[in-house]
A tleap script that builds the chain and sets N, CA, C and O, in Angstrom:
source leaprc.protein.ff14SB
mol = sequence {
  NLYS VAL GLU THR ARG CYS VAL SER VAL GLN
  ARG ILE THR TYR ASP VAL PRO GLN ARG PHE
  VAL GLY HIE CYS HIE LYS ALA ARG ALA LEU
  ARG TRP PHE ARG LEU ASP ARG VAL LYS ARG
  ILE ALA ALA ALA ALA SER PRO PRO PHE VAL
  ARG VAL ALA ALA THR GLU VAL GLU ALA PHE
  ILE ALA LYS SER LEU ASP GLY PHE ALA GLY
  PRO ARG SER ALA ILE LEU CYS GLU VAL PHE
  VAL THR ARG PRO ILE ALA ARG TRP ALA ALA
  GLU ASN LEU PRO GLN GLY ALA ARG ALA SER
  VAL THR ASP VAL ASP HIE GLY GLN VAL ILE
  THR LEU ARG THR SER ALA LEU GLU VAL LEU
  ALA ARG PHE VAL VAL GLY LEU GLY LYS ASP
  ALA ARG VAL LEU CASN
}
set mol.1.N position { -15.989 -10.245 6.958 }
set mol.1.CA position { -16.643 -9.118 7.571 }
set mol.1.C position { -16.055 -8.883 8.965 }
set mol.1.O position { -16.011 -9.800 9.785 }
set mol.2.N position { -15.615 -7.691 9.222 }
set mol.2.CA position { -15.041 -7.340 10.517 }
set mol.2.C position { -16.145 -6.791 11.416 }
set mol.2.O position { -16.896 -5.897 11.026 }
set mol.3.N position { -16.227 -7.336 12.611 }
set mol.3.CA position { -17.224 -6.888 13.590 }
set mol.3.C position { -16.545 -6.581 14.900 }
set mol.3.O position { -15.536 -7.195 15.245 }
set mol.4.N position { -17.093 -5.635 15.627 }
set mol.4.CA position { -16.628 -5.349 16.970 }
set mol.4.C position { -17.473 -6.166 17.929 }
set mol.4.O position { -18.703 -6.135 17.876 }
set mol.5.N position { -16.808 -6.891 18.799 }
set mol.5.CA position { -17.513 -7.721 19.775 }
set mol.5.C position { -16.957 -7.411 21.159 }
set mol.5.O position { -15.763 -7.162 21.322 }
set mol.6.N position { -17.813 -7.430 22.118 }
set mol.6.CA position { -17.403 -7.359 23.511 }
set mol.6.C position { -17.511 -8.779 24.037 }
set mol.6.O position { -18.580 -9.388 23.981 }
set mol.7.N position { -16.405 -9.307 24.548 }
set mol.7.CA position { -16.350 -10.707 24.949 }
set mol.7.C position { -15.720 -10.820 26.334 }
set mol.7.O position { -14.684 -10.211 26.603 }
set mol.8.N position { -16.335 -11.583 27.186 }
set mol.8.CA position { -15.759 -11.923 28.490 }
set mol.8.C position { -15.064 -13.272 28.328 }
set mol.8.O position { -15.723 -14.310 28.265 }
set mol.9.N position { -13.734 -13.255 28.261 }
set mol.9.CA position { -12.950 -14.475 28.008 }
set mol.9.C position { -13.073 -15.424 29.192 }
set mol.9.O position { -12.880 -15.035 30.344 }
set mol.10.N position { -13.398 -16.679 28.886 }
set mol.10.CA position { -13.589 -17.705 29.914 }
set mol.10.C position { -12.447 -18.720 29.949 }
set mol.10.O position { -12.017 -19.144 31.022 }
set mol.11.N position { -11.956 -19.110 28.759 }
set mol.11.CA position { -10.922 -20.140 28.680 }
set mol.11.C position { -10.094 -19.931 27.427 }
set mol.11.O position { -10.638 -19.632 26.364 }
set mol.12.N position { -8.780 -20.087 27.539 }
set mol.12.CA position { -7.875 -19.990 26.396 }
set mol.12.C position { -7.326 -21.379 26.124 }
set mol.12.O position { -6.915 -22.075 27.052 }
set mol.13.N position { -7.315 -21.794 24.853 }
set mol.13.CA position { -6.701 -23.074 24.485 }
set mol.13.C position { -5.402 -22.772 23.753 }
set mol.13.O position { -5.280 -21.742 23.089 }
set mol.14.N position { -4.459 -23.649 23.874 }
set mol.14.CA position { -3.160 -23.424 23.254 }
set mol.14.C position { -2.917 -24.374 22.094 }
set mol.14.O position { -1.776 -24.636 21.714 }
set mol.15.N position { -4.011 -24.887 21.536 }
set mol.15.CA position { -3.916 -25.712 20.346 }
set mol.15.C position { -3.554 -24.804 19.173 }
set mol.15.O position { -3.473 -23.584 19.322 }
set mol.16.N position { -3.342 -25.396 18.032 }
set mol.16.CA position { -3.089 -24.611 16.823 }
set mol.16.C position { -4.295 -24.756 15.926 }
set mol.16.O position { -4.642 -25.883 15.573 }
set mol.17.N position { -4.957 -23.677 15.536 }
set mol.17.CA position { -4.686 -22.306 15.951 }
set mol.17.C position { -5.191 -22.052 17.371 }
set mol.17.O position { -6.114 -22.710 17.850 }
set mol.18.N position { -4.555 -21.071 18.033 }
set mol.18.CA position { -4.986 -20.732 19.388 }
set mol.18.C position { -6.384 -20.130 19.345 }
set mol.18.O position { -6.708 -19.318 18.478 }
set mol.19.N position { -7.194 -20.548 20.297 }
set mol.19.CA position { -8.576 -20.074 20.374 }
set mol.19.C position { -8.905 -19.744 21.814 }
set mol.19.O position { -8.179 -20.104 22.740 }
set mol.20.N position { -10.019 -19.051 21.978 }
set mol.20.CA position { -10.535 -18.870 23.323 }
set mol.20.C position { -12.049 -18.980 23.301 }
set mol.20.O position { -12.706 -18.693 22.301 }
set mol.21.N position { -12.575 -19.404 24.436 }
set mol.21.CA position { -14.020 -19.473 24.638 }
set mol.21.C position { -14.380 -18.229 25.428 }
set mol.21.O position { -13.771 -17.926 26.454 }
set mol.22.N position { -15.375 -17.521 24.935 }
set mol.22.CA position { -15.794 -16.322 25.638 }
set mol.22.C position { -17.299 -16.163 25.625 }
set mol.22.O position { -17.994 -16.681 24.750 }
set mol.23.N position { -17.786 -15.435 26.615 }
set mol.23.CA position { -19.195 -15.062 26.629 }
set mol.23.C position { -19.329 -13.848 25.717 }
set mol.23.O position { -18.837 -12.767 26.038 }
set mol.24.N position { -19.991 -14.028 24.585 }
set mol.24.CA position { -20.207 -12.943 23.631 }
set mol.24.C position { -21.399 -12.128 24.131 }
set mol.24.O position { -22.506 -12.648 24.271 }
set mol.25.N position { -21.157 -10.841 24.399 }
set mol.25.CA position { -22.233 -9.996 24.925 }
set mol.25.C position { -23.308 -9.738 23.870 }
set mol.25.O position { -24.466 -9.504 24.217 }
set mol.26.N position { -22.942 -9.776 22.593 }
set mol.26.CA position { -23.925 -9.577 21.526 }
set mol.26.C position { -24.862 -10.787 21.424 }
set mol.26.O position { -26.082 -10.632 21.374 }
set mol.27.N position { -24.282 -11.988 21.393 }
set mol.27.CA position { -25.073 -13.220 21.262 }
set mol.27.C position { -25.639 -13.693 22.608 }
set mol.27.O position { -26.563 -14.505 22.653 }
set mol.28.N position { -25.076 -13.178 23.688 }
set mol.28.CA position { -25.458 -13.591 25.040 }
set mol.28.C position { -25.295 -15.099 25.232 }
set mol.28.O position { -26.143 -15.776 25.813 }
set mol.29.N position { -24.168 -15.589 24.719 }
set mol.29.CA position { -23.894 -17.026 24.791 }
set mol.29.C position { -22.399 -17.267 24.648 }
set mol.29.O position { -21.650 -16.376 24.246 }
set mol.30.N position { -21.972 -18.482 24.984 }
set mol.30.CA position { -20.582 -18.853 24.783 }
set mol.30.C position { -20.313 -19.045 23.303 }
set mol.30.O position { -21.149 -19.574 22.572 }
set mol.31.N position { -19.145 -18.613 22.869 }
set mol.31.CA position { -18.717 -18.754 21.482 }
set mol.31.C position { -17.209 -19.009 21.465 }
set mol.31.O position { -16.490 -18.649 22.397 }
set mol.32.N position { -16.752 -19.639 20.384 }
set mol.32.CA position { -15.329 -19.821 20.123 }
set mol.32.C position { -14.821 -18.624 19.329 }
set mol.32.O position { -15.530 -18.096 18.471 }
set mol.33.N position { -13.597 -18.198 19.614 }
set mol.33.CA position { -12.939 -17.134 18.859 }
set mol.33.C position { -11.503 -17.554 18.588 }
set mol.33.O position { -10.824 -18.078 19.471 }
set mol.34.N position { -11.041 -17.321 17.353 }
set mol.34.CA position { -9.650 -17.602 16.999 }
set mol.34.C position { -8.805 -16.375 17.315 }
set mol.34.O position { -9.129 -15.262 16.900 }
set mol.35.N position { -7.721 -16.587 18.051 }
set mol.35.CA position { -6.872 -15.479 18.458 }
set mol.35.C position { -6.230 -14.777 17.262 }
set mol.35.O position { -6.036 -13.561 17.290 }
set mol.36.N position { -5.897 -15.535 16.208 }
set mol.36.CA position { -5.254 -14.921 15.046 }
set mol.36.C position { -6.204 -14.037 14.242 }
set mol.36.O position { -5.757 -13.336 13.334 }
set mol.37.N position { -7.479 -14.050 14.544 }
set mol.37.CA position { -8.445 -13.196 13.851 }
set mol.37.C position { -8.838 -11.961 14.666 }
set mol.37.O position { -9.621 -11.129 14.210 }
set mol.38.N position { -8.289 -11.856 15.864 }
set mol.38.CA position { -8.550 -10.676 16.696 }
set mol.38.C position { -7.657 -9.550 16.198 }
set mol.38.O position { -6.437 -9.703 16.134 }
set mol.39.N position { -8.250 -8.438 15.852 }
set mol.39.CA position { -7.508 -7.291 15.318 }
set mol.39.C position { -7.060 -6.321 16.408 }
set mol.39.O position { -6.004 -5.699 16.300 }
set mol.40.N position { -7.871 -6.198 17.458 }
set mol.40.CA position { -7.565 -5.241 18.512 }
set mol.40.C position { -8.204 -5.709 19.811 }
set mol.40.O position { -9.316 -6.236 19.819 }
set mol.41.N position { -7.485 -5.510 20.905 }
set mol.41.CA position { -8.013 -5.838 22.217 }
set mol.41.C position { -7.982 -4.571 23.055 }
set mol.41.O position { -6.961 -3.887 23.133 }
set mol.42.N position { -9.099 -4.270 23.673 }
set mol.42.CA position { -9.170 -3.094 24.531 }
set mol.42.C position { -10.022 -3.431 25.745 }
set mol.42.O position { -11.029 -4.133 25.649 }
set mol.43.N position { -9.597 -2.919 26.878 }
set mol.43.CA position { -10.395 -3.098 28.087 }
set mol.43.C position { -11.601 -2.172 27.992 }
set mol.43.O position { -11.456 -0.987 27.694 }
set mol.44.N position { -12.758 -2.698 28.239 }
set mol.44.CA position { -13.980 -1.910 28.146 }
set mol.44.C position { -14.550 -1.667 29.536 }
set mol.44.O position { -14.553 -2.558 30.385 }
set mol.45.N position { -15.030 -0.450 29.757 }
set mol.45.CA position { -15.653 -0.132 31.040 }
set mol.45.C position { -17.028 -0.773 31.146 }
set mol.45.O position { -17.473 -1.132 32.236 }
set mol.46.N position { -17.696 -0.913 30.008 }
set mol.46.CA position { -19.005 -1.549 30.008 }
set mol.46.C position { -19.135 -2.336 28.721 }
set mol.46.O position { -18.512 -1.938 27.737 }
set mol.47.N position { -19.857 -3.374 28.647 }
set mol.47.CA position { -20.582 -3.974 29.763 }
set mol.47.C position { -19.635 -4.677 30.724 }
set mol.47.O position { -18.491 -4.964 30.369 }
set mol.48.N position { -20.098 -4.954 31.929 }
set mol.48.CA position { -19.235 -5.610 32.909 }
set mol.48.C position { -18.921 -7.052 32.512 }
set mol.48.O position { -19.659 -7.682 31.755 }
set mol.49.N position { -17.816 -7.548 33.039 }
set mol.49.CA position { -17.394 -8.921 32.788 }
set mol.49.C position { -18.481 -9.891 33.227 }
set mol.49.O position { -19.070 -9.736 34.297 }
set mol.50.N position { -18.740 -10.886 32.398 }
set mol.50.CA position { -19.715 -11.933 32.729 }
set mol.50.C position { -18.935 -13.210 33.025 }
set mol.50.O position { -18.213 -13.715 32.166 }
set mol.51.N position { -19.078 -13.717 34.214 }
set mol.51.CA position { -18.419 -14.975 34.588 }
set mol.51.C position { -19.406 -16.119 34.366 }
set mol.51.O position { -20.507 -16.124 34.917 }
set mol.52.N position { -18.990 -17.086 33.549 }
set mol.52.CA position { -19.817 -18.259 33.266 }
set mol.52.C position { -19.298 -19.398 34.143 }
set mol.52.O position { -18.088 -19.563 34.298 }
set mol.53.N position { -20.191 -20.164 34.704 }
set mol.53.CA position { -19.814 -21.282 35.571 }
set mol.53.C position { -18.866 -22.231 34.833 }
set mol.53.O position { -19.059 -22.529 33.655 }
set mol.54.N position { -17.853 -22.693 35.539 }
set mol.54.CA position { -16.861 -23.587 34.945 }
set mol.54.C position { -17.500 -24.825 34.345 }
set mol.54.O position { -17.047 -25.314 33.311 }
set mol.55.N position { -18.543 -25.337 34.978 }
set mol.55.CA position { -19.213 -26.528 34.454 }
set mol.55.C position { -19.864 -26.242 33.100 }
set mol.55.O position { -19.874 -27.105 32.222 }
set mol.56.N position { -20.404 -25.041 32.930 }
set mol.56.CA position { -21.015 -24.659 31.658 }
set mol.56.C position { -19.955 -24.492 30.568 }
set mol.56.O position { -20.173 -24.879 29.420 }
set mol.57.N position { -18.814 -23.917 30.929 }
set mol.57.CA position { -17.712 -23.766 29.968 }
set mol.57.C position { -17.196 -25.140 29.557 }
set mol.57.O position { -16.964 -25.390 28.374 }
set mol.58.N position { -17.016 -26.028 30.529 }
set mol.58.CA position { -16.547 -27.388 30.234 }
set mol.58.C position { -17.520 -28.121 29.328 }
set mol.58.O position { -17.096 -28.802 28.394 }
set mol.59.N position { -18.809 -27.996 29.583 }
set mol.59.CA position { -19.820 -28.654 28.748 }
set mol.59.C position { -19.783 -28.101 27.326 }
set mol.59.O position { -19.927 -28.857 26.365 }
set mol.60.N position { -19.594 -26.798 27.184 }
set mol.60.CA position { -19.502 -26.167 25.861 }
set mol.60.C position { -18.290 -26.701 25.101 }
set mol.60.O position { -18.391 -27.040 23.922 }
set mol.61.N position { -17.156 -26.773 25.772 }
set mol.61.CA position { -15.934 -27.286 25.132 }
set mol.61.C position { -16.105 -28.758 24.769 }
set mol.61.O position { -15.685 -29.184 23.693 }
set mol.62.N position { -16.717 -29.537 25.659 }
set mol.62.CA position { -16.895 -30.974 25.424 }
set mol.62.C position { -17.747 -31.263 24.199 }
set mol.62.O position { -17.533 -32.277 23.534 }
set mol.63.N position { -18.708 -30.401 23.880 }
set mol.63.CA position { -19.572 -30.656 22.721 }
set mol.63.C position { -18.985 -30.090 21.430 }
set mol.63.O position { -19.593 -30.207 20.366 }
set mol.64.N position { -17.808 -29.478 21.522 }
set mol.64.CA position { -17.182 -28.821 20.376 }
set mol.64.C position { -16.196 -29.733 19.649 }
set mol.64.O position { -15.651 -30.670 20.231 }
set mol.65.N position { -15.980 -29.442 18.373 }
set mol.65.CA position { -14.941 -30.089 17.568 }
set mol.65.C position { -14.230 -29.009 16.770 }
set mol.65.O position { -14.870 -28.151 16.161 }
set mol.66.N position { -12.911 -29.056 16.775 }
set mol.66.CA position { -12.117 -28.123 15.972 }
set mol.66.C position { -12.503 -26.661 16.195 }
set mol.66.O position { -12.464 -25.862 15.259 }
set mol.67.N position { -12.869 -26.313 17.411 }
set mol.67.CA position { -13.235 -24.937 17.717 }
set mol.67.C position { -14.614 -24.532 17.251 }
set mol.67.O position { -14.895 -23.341 17.124 }
set mol.68.N position { -15.481 -25.493 16.994 }
set mol.68.CA position { -16.854 -25.197 16.580 }
set mol.68.C position { -17.819 -25.943 17.493 }
set mol.68.O position { -17.586 -27.091 17.870 }
set mol.69.N position { -18.891 -25.271 17.832 }
set mol.69.CA position { -19.964 -25.894 18.599 }
set mol.69.C position { -21.266 -25.542 17.909 }
set mol.69.O position { -21.533 -24.373 17.632 }
set mol.70.N position { -22.062 -26.532 17.637 }
set mol.70.CA position { -23.353 -26.287 17.002 }
set mol.70.C position { -24.360 -25.722 17.988 }
set mol.70.O position { -24.123 -25.727 19.196 }
set mol.71.N position { -25.467 -25.240 17.484 }
set mol.71.CA position { -26.471 -24.627 18.345 }
set mol.71.C position { -27.287 -25.635 19.159 }
set mol.71.O position { -27.983 -25.254 20.101 }
set mol.72.N position { -27.204 -26.887 18.806 }
set mol.72.CA position { -27.995 -27.910 19.484 }
set mol.72.C position { -27.176 -28.587 20.577 }
set mol.72.O position { -25.979 -28.336 20.717 }
set mol.73.N position { -27.819 -29.426 21.329 }
set mol.73.CA position { -27.128 -30.222 22.345 }
set mol.73.C position { -26.260 -31.265 21.661 }
set mol.73.O position { -26.500 -31.637 20.513 }
set mol.74.N position { -25.257 -31.729 22.376 }
set mol.74.CA position { -24.395 -32.778 21.844 }
set mol.74.C position { -25.195 -34.067 21.680 }
set mol.74.O position { -26.042 -34.398 22.510 }
set mol.75.N position { -24.911 -34.781 20.603 }
set mol.75.CA position { -25.563 -36.071 20.380 }
set mol.75.C position { -24.507 -37.156 20.213 }
set mol.75.O position { -23.353 -36.876 19.887 }
set mol.76.N position { -24.917 -38.383 20.441 }
set mol.76.CA position { -24.021 -39.525 20.299 }
set mol.76.C position { -23.840 -39.842 18.818 }
set mol.76.O position { -24.813 -39.985 18.079 }
set mol.77.N position { -22.584 -39.950 18.396 }
set mol.77.CA position { -22.268 -40.269 16.992 }
set mol.77.C position { -21.345 -41.486 16.968 }
set mol.77.O position { -20.405 -41.586 17.755 }
set mol.78.N position { -21.633 -42.407 16.049 }
set mol.78.CA position { -20.801 -43.591 15.864 }
set mol.78.C position { -20.445 -43.708 14.391 }
set mol.78.O position { -21.306 -43.599 13.518 }
set mol.79.N position { -19.174 -43.931 14.132 }
set mol.79.CA position { -18.685 -44.049 12.758 }
set mol.79.C position { -17.852 -45.326 12.658 }
set mol.79.O position { -16.956 -45.563 13.469 }
set mol.80.N position { -18.162 -46.139 11.654 }
set mol.80.CA position { -17.352 -47.325 11.369 }
set mol.80.C position { -16.311 -46.942 10.322 }
set mol.80.O position { -16.632 -46.326 9.306 }
set mol.81.N position { -15.055 -47.318 10.586 }
set mol.81.CA position { -13.959 -47.050 9.640 }
set mol.81.C position { -13.223 -48.362 9.407 }
set mol.81.O position { -12.870 -49.067 10.352 }
set mol.82.N position { -12.993 -48.683 8.117 }
set mol.82.CA position { -12.328 -49.935 7.767 }
set mol.82.C position { -10.826 -49.872 8.039 }
set mol.82.O position { -10.228 -48.798 8.112 }
set mol.83.N position { -10.237 -51.062 8.186 }
set mol.83.CA position { -8.778 -51.161 8.285 }
set mol.83.C position { -8.179 -50.959 6.903 }
set mol.83.O position { -8.863 -51.319 5.945 }
set mol.84.N position { -7.027 -50.445 6.695 }
set mol.84.CA position { -6.089 -49.897 7.668 }
set mol.84.C position { -6.328 -48.402 7.960 }
set mol.84.O position { -5.598 -47.819 8.761 }
set mol.85.N position { -7.309 -47.789 7.344 }
set mol.85.CA position { -7.608 -46.367 7.539 }
set mol.85.C position { -8.061 -46.087 8.968 }
set mol.85.O position { -7.886 -44.971 9.457 }
set mol.86.N position { -8.635 -47.071 9.644 }
set mol.86.CA position { -9.218 -46.878 10.971 }
set mol.86.C position { -8.211 -46.309 11.965 }
set mol.86.O position { -8.537 -45.392 12.718 }
set mol.87.N position { -7.020 -46.832 11.974 }
set mol.87.CA position { -6.014 -46.346 12.933 }
set mol.87.C position { -5.684 -44.884 12.662 }
set mol.87.O position { -5.608 -44.078 13.590 }
set mol.88.N position { -5.488 -44.539 11.391 }
set mol.88.CA position { -5.198 -43.147 11.037 }
set mol.88.C position { -6.361 -42.245 11.444 }
set mol.88.O position { -6.147 -41.171 12.006 }
set mol.89.N position { -7.582 -42.675 11.164 }
set mol.89.CA position { -8.758 -41.860 11.489 }
set mol.89.C position { -8.855 -41.611 12.988 }
set mol.89.O position { -9.124 -40.486 13.410 }
set mol.90.N position { -8.642 -42.636 13.792 }
set mol.90.CA position { -8.728 -42.491 15.248 }
set mol.90.C position { -7.662 -41.541 15.779 }
set mol.90.O position { -7.898 -40.820 16.748 }
set mol.91.N position { -6.499 -41.538 15.153 }
set mol.91.CA position { -5.398 -40.672 15.598 }
set mol.91.C position { -5.515 -39.246 15.067 }
set mol.91.O position { -4.816 -38.355 15.550 }
set mol.92.N position { -6.377 -39.014 14.090 }
set mol.92.CA position { -6.476 -37.696 13.455 }
set mol.92.C position { -7.878 -37.101 13.501 }
set mol.92.O position { -8.264 -36.331 12.621 }
set mol.93.N position { -8.626 -37.459 14.518 }
set mol.93.CA position { -9.960 -36.891 14.691 }
set mol.93.C position { -9.862 -35.377 14.845 }
set mol.93.O position { -8.824 -34.863 15.260 }
set mol.94.N position { -10.932 -34.662 14.515 }
set mol.94.CA position { -10.904 -33.210 14.705 }
set mol.94.C position { -10.543 -32.850 16.147 }
set mol.94.O position { -10.891 -33.554 17.095 }
set mol.95.N position { -9.841 -31.739 16.274 }
set mol.95.CA position { -9.387 -31.252 17.569 }
set mol.95.C position { -10.533 -31.172 18.576 }
set mol.95.O position { -11.609 -30.659 18.269 }
set mol.96.N position { -10.291 -31.679 19.763 }
set mol.96.CA position { -11.299 -31.618 20.806 }
set mol.96.C position { -12.165 -32.854 20.906 }
set mol.96.O position { -12.961 -32.977 21.838 }
set mol.97.N position { -12.026 -33.774 19.961 }
set mol.97.CA position { -12.857 -34.980 19.986 }
set mol.97.C position { -12.460 -35.850 21.168 }
set mol.97.O position { -11.302 -36.244 21.307 }
set mol.98.N position { -13.419 -36.137 22.000 }
set mol.98.CA position { -13.217 -37.057 23.124 }
set mol.98.C position { -13.930 -38.336 22.746 }
set mol.98.O position { -15.097 -38.549 23.076 }
set mol.99.N position { -13.199 -39.176 22.049 }
set mol.99.CA position { -13.811 -40.355 21.435 }
set mol.99.C position { -13.323 -41.630 22.088 }
set mol.99.O position { -12.241 -41.687 22.673 }
set mol.100.N position { -14.157 -42.652 21.970 }
set mol.100.CA position { -13.718 -43.996 22.323 }
set mol.100.C position { -13.642 -44.787 21.020 }
set mol.100.O position { -14.425 -44.565 20.097 }
set mol.101.N position { -12.709 -45.690 20.965 }
set mol.101.CA position { -12.485 -46.486 19.759 }
set mol.101.C position { -12.605 -47.958 20.139 }
set mol.101.O position { -11.964 -48.425 21.080 }
set mol.102.N position { -13.441 -48.681 19.387 }
set mol.102.CA position { -13.668 -50.097 19.639 }
set mol.102.C position { -13.286 -50.892 18.404 }
set mol.102.O position { -13.747 -50.605 17.299 }
set mol.103.N position { -12.431 -51.903 18.600 }
set mol.103.CA position { -12.077 -52.791 17.491 }
set mol.103.C position { -13.251 -53.701 17.181 }
set mol.103.O position { -13.849 -54.284 18.085 }
set mol.104.N position { -13.582 -53.823 15.900 }
set mol.104.CA position { -14.623 -54.729 15.416 }
set mol.104.C position { -14.071 -55.433 14.184 }
set mol.104.O position { -12.977 -55.119 13.715 }
set mol.105.N position { -14.838 -56.388 13.665 }
set mol.105.CA position { -14.402 -57.074 12.447 }
set mol.105.C position { -14.162 -56.059 11.333 }
set mol.105.O position { -15.011 -55.208 11.066 }
set mol.106.N position { -13.017 -56.150 10.693 }
set mol.106.CA position { -12.664 -55.356 9.515 }
set mol.106.C position { -12.450 -53.861 9.775 }
set mol.106.O position { -12.350 -53.086 8.825 }
set mol.107.N position { -12.375 -53.433 11.076 }
set mol.107.CA position { -12.142 -52.017 11.324 }
set mol.107.C position { -12.366 -51.607 12.755 }
set mol.107.O position { -12.182 -52.398 13.680 }
set mol.108.N position { -12.768 -50.358 12.933 }
set mol.108.CA position { -13.022 -49.820 14.262 }
set mol.108.C position { -14.286 -48.973 14.242 }
set mol.108.O position { -14.667 -48.419 13.210 }
set mol.109.N position { -14.928 -48.884 15.403 }
set mol.109.CA position { -16.049 -47.974 15.584 }
set mol.109.C position { -15.571 -46.847 16.482 }
set mol.109.O position { -15.089 -47.078 17.591 }
set mol.110.N position { -15.709 -45.627 15.987 }
set mol.110.CA position { -15.343 -44.428 16.742 }
set mol.110.C position { -16.642 -43.837 17.284 }
set mol.110.O position { -17.572 -43.562 16.525 }
set mol.111.N position { -16.699 -43.644 18.594 }
set mol.111.CA position { -17.893 -43.129 19.254 }
set mol.111.C position { -17.545 -41.831 19.980 }
set mol.111.O position { -16.561 -41.762 20.716 }
set mol.112.N position { -18.371 -40.801 19.761 }
set mol.112.CA position { -18.166 -39.533 20.446 }
set mol.112.C position { -19.466 -38.761 20.540 }
set mol.112.O position { -20.428 -39.056 19.831 }
set mol.113.N position { -19.492 -37.770 21.419 }
set mol.113.CA position { -20.645 -36.877 21.569 }
set mol.113.C position { -20.213 -35.505 21.094 }
set mol.113.O position { -19.167 -35.000 21.501 }
set mol.114.N position { -21.027 -34.897 20.225 }
set mol.114.CA position { -20.707 -33.560 19.723 }
set mol.114.C position { -21.963 -32.859 19.233 }
set mol.114.O position { -22.963 -33.490 18.894 }
set mol.115.N position { -21.880 -31.540 19.206 }
set mol.115.CA position { -22.922 -30.739 18.557 }
set mol.115.C position { -22.399 -30.183 17.241 }
set mol.115.O position { -23.155 -29.599 16.465 }
set mol.116.N position { -21.104 -30.365 16.988 }
set mol.116.CA position { -20.469 -29.850 15.777 }
set mol.116.C position { -20.580 -30.880 14.657 }
set mol.116.O position { -19.574 -31.386 14.158 }
set mol.117.N position { -21.812 -31.181 14.273 }
set mol.117.CA position { -22.049 -32.237 13.285 }
set mol.117.C position { -21.434 -31.922 11.924 }
set mol.117.O position { -20.997 -32.834 11.222 }
set mol.118.N position { -21.393 -30.659 11.546 }
set mol.118.CA position { -20.816 -30.288 10.253 }
set mol.118.C position { -19.330 -30.618 10.202 }
set mol.118.O position { -18.836 -31.092 9.179 }
set mol.119.N position { -18.615 -30.372 11.295 }
set mol.119.CA position { -17.188 -30.679 11.360 }
set mol.119.C position { -16.972 -32.183 11.261 }
set mol.119.O position { -16.114 -32.646 10.510 }
set mol.120.N position { -17.754 -32.944 12.023 }
set mol.120.CA position { -17.632 -34.401 11.974 }
set mol.120.C position { -17.996 -34.932 10.592 }
set mol.120.O position { -17.335 -35.839 10.087 }
set mol.121.N position { -19.032 -34.383 9.976 }
set mol.121.CA position { -19.446 -34.826 8.638 }
set mol.121.C position { -18.337 -34.597 7.610 }
set mol.121.O position { -18.080 -35.464 6.775 }
set mol.122.N position { -17.677 -33.434 7.666 }
set mol.122.CA position { -16.570 -33.176 6.726 }
set mol.122.C position { -15.450 -34.185 6.912 }
set mol.122.O position { -14.861 -34.653 5.938 }
set mol.123.N position { -15.157 -34.519 8.160 }
set mol.123.CA position { -14.111 -35.498 8.446 }
set mol.123.C position { -14.483 -36.865 7.881 }
set mol.123.O position { -13.670 -37.511 7.219 }
set mol.124.N position { -15.716 -37.304 8.145 }
set mol.124.CA position { -16.161 -38.631 7.684 }
set mol.124.C position { -16.210 -38.680 6.165 }
set mol.124.O position { -15.765 -39.663 5.572 }
set mol.125.N position { -16.735 -37.655 5.525 }
set mol.125.CA position { -16.794 -37.616 4.052 }
set mol.125.C position { -15.391 -37.684 3.469 }
set mol.125.O position { -15.176 -38.306 2.429 }
set mol.126.N position { -14.437 -37.044 4.135 }
set mol.126.CA position { -13.049 -37.076 3.669 }
set mol.126.C position { -12.435 -38.470 3.690 }
set mol.126.O position { -11.453 -38.725 2.992 }
set mol.127.N position { -12.997 -39.361 4.476 }
set mol.127.CA position { -12.497 -40.742 4.529 }
set mol.127.C position { -13.040 -41.583 3.373 }
set mol.127.O position { -12.579 -42.702 3.146 }
set mol.128.N position { -14.008 -41.048 2.653 }
set mol.128.CA position { -14.550 -41.722 1.475 }
set mol.128.C position { -15.225 -43.037 1.794 }
set mol.128.O position { -15.927 -43.171 2.796 }
set mol.129.N position { -14.998 -44.006 0.924 }
set mol.129.CA position { -15.668 -45.304 1.036 }
set mol.129.C position { -15.220 -46.105 2.253 }
set mol.129.O position { -15.819 -47.132 2.570 }
set mol.130.N position { -14.166 -45.644 2.942 }
set mol.130.CA position { -13.663 -46.377 4.097 }
set mol.130.C position { -14.400 -46.065 5.400 }
set mol.130.O position { -14.052 -46.599 6.453 }
set mol.131.N position { -15.422 -45.197 5.330 }
set mol.131.CA position { -16.160 -44.847 6.542 }
set mol.131.C position { -17.648 -44.789 6.279 }
set mol.131.O position { -18.095 -44.468 5.178 }
set mol.132.N position { -18.412 -45.111 7.324 }
set mol.132.CA position { -19.862 -44.936 7.228 }
set mol.132.C position { -20.414 -44.629 8.617 }
set mol.132.O position { -19.922 -45.138 9.624 }
set mol.133.N position { -21.418 -43.808 8.650 }
set mol.133.CA position { -22.043 -43.412 9.904 }
set mol.133.C position { -22.974 -44.517 10.371 }
set mol.133.O position { -23.798 -45.009 9.600 }
set mol.134.N position { -22.843 -44.905 11.625 }
set mol.134.CA position { -23.717 -45.927 12.194 }
set mol.134.C position { -24.856 -45.270 12.963 }
set mol.134.O position { -25.985 -45.761 12.956 }
set mol.135.N position { -24.557 -44.165 13.619 }
set mol.135.CA position { -25.541 -43.474 14.453 }
set mol.135.C position { -25.228 -41.997 14.464 }
set mol.135.O position { -25.934 -41.221 15.107 }
savepdb mol mol.pdb
quit
């Protein structure tokens, strides 16, 4: 479905795919947008540009994974991954994951804060029997 949105761009990321964080005037909130899905860009006289505090933009990005942020606050998530899959999993976490990795018996525990639980769940399910959620 194609929609027209008025967005005040706050931050551009150069990951693949390229995305930007913008204040969506329709939702009145920060949202992620993929640049490859933008059909047309035009300067609008109204509504006026909305500047969001850098700390708020940073917090929004920090709770995101792979260009998605859930509607809730970020929560602490811990996942145990067995060896030898653990190293691959830690190196291939969804984009934007700011995780810590702790070596434990038979694997690693990956700890991160996110609101994008669906993205993290798809990643963990993809690891199959080699992963389990601890928290």
